[in-house]
N, C-alpha and C positions, 0 to 999 in steps of 0.2 A: 196840899197842892194835888192837882190831878192832871194827868195827861189825857187829852181828848184826841182820839184817833177817829177820823171821819173818812169813810170810804164813799167817794162821790163820783158822779158822772164827770168826766174830764171837762166838758163844756161849762160846768158850773163853777170851776175853780176860781176864775177871775172875779166873779160876782161875790163869792163867799169871802175870798181874800180881801176884797175892797170893803165889804160890809164889816168884817172883823176890824180892819184898820180904822174905819170911821168911828168905831167904839173904843179904840185904844189898844186893841190886841194885834200888834204888828209882828211879833216874833213867832215864826212858825216854820215847819219843814214840810216839803211836798215830795212824795215819791210816786212815780207812775208805776202802776201794778196791773197785773192781769188777775181776774178772779171771777167767781160765780157764786150765786146764792140760790134762793128759791127758784129764780128764773131758769137756772140750769143752762144758760146760753140762749142762742138764737138760731133758728133754722131758716135757711134761704132756699128758694127754688130758682135755679138758673134758667137761662133762655131755652136750653134744650130739655128742660124738665128735670135735670139732675138736682138732687137734694143735698145740701151741704149744711152741716151743723157746726157752729162755732160755740164751743162750750166754755171758753175762757175769754171774757170780755175786758177791754181796756177800762180801767178805773183809775182814779187818783186818790191817794191816801194823804190826807192833810193831818199833820200832828201839831198840837199846841199844848203847852203846859201853862196852867193858870192857877191862881189862888183858888182855894176851895169855894170862897164866896162868889167867885166869878164863873164857876162851872156851869150853872144853869143858864146864865146869860149867854155864854158862848154857844151852848147847845141850842138854845132858842134861835140865835142868829143863823147858825148853820142850817137848822131845819127850815126856817122861814125862807131862806134864800135858795137852798138846794132842792127843795121839794117841787116835783112836777106832778105828783099824784099817780105816776106810772110805775110799774114794776121796774126795778133797777135803780131807784133813787139812791140806794146805799144804806149804810149802817153807821152808827156812832158807838164807839166803845170808850168807857171812862175807866181809867186805870190810876189807882193811887200812886203818888210819887213821894217817896220818903225823904229824898234829898235832892237839891239842885245846887250845883257849884258853877260859878262863872269862872272859866279858865283864866281870863285876862286879869281879873282882880282878886280872885279867891273868895269873893262874896259867896255866902251860903244861904240856903233857904229862900224865903219869899223875896229877899233883897236881890237874889240872883235871877229871879224870873223877870 
């Protein structure tokens, strides 16, 4: 099993969530975060010419645990839906998961996913 953590543009969350659900991946967690990457933030020039830099941008972190066989499929869904082609589209991290336990039933492993 793998945990997929995707850092996305907040406005892409609903589209990614719906695309995953259409393919049967409904269990997920979402966290609203601030972050920066290669872009290092955004600089604005105000009306009076003052320059302001916002170096921590709002992003959304989507977390989903899937069977190893489904990992590439979920990654492809996220990329295809979230990609705009612009800086700031996000990153995807794949983390091995050694055990999953469903609290309600005690089910373990893939049965708990």
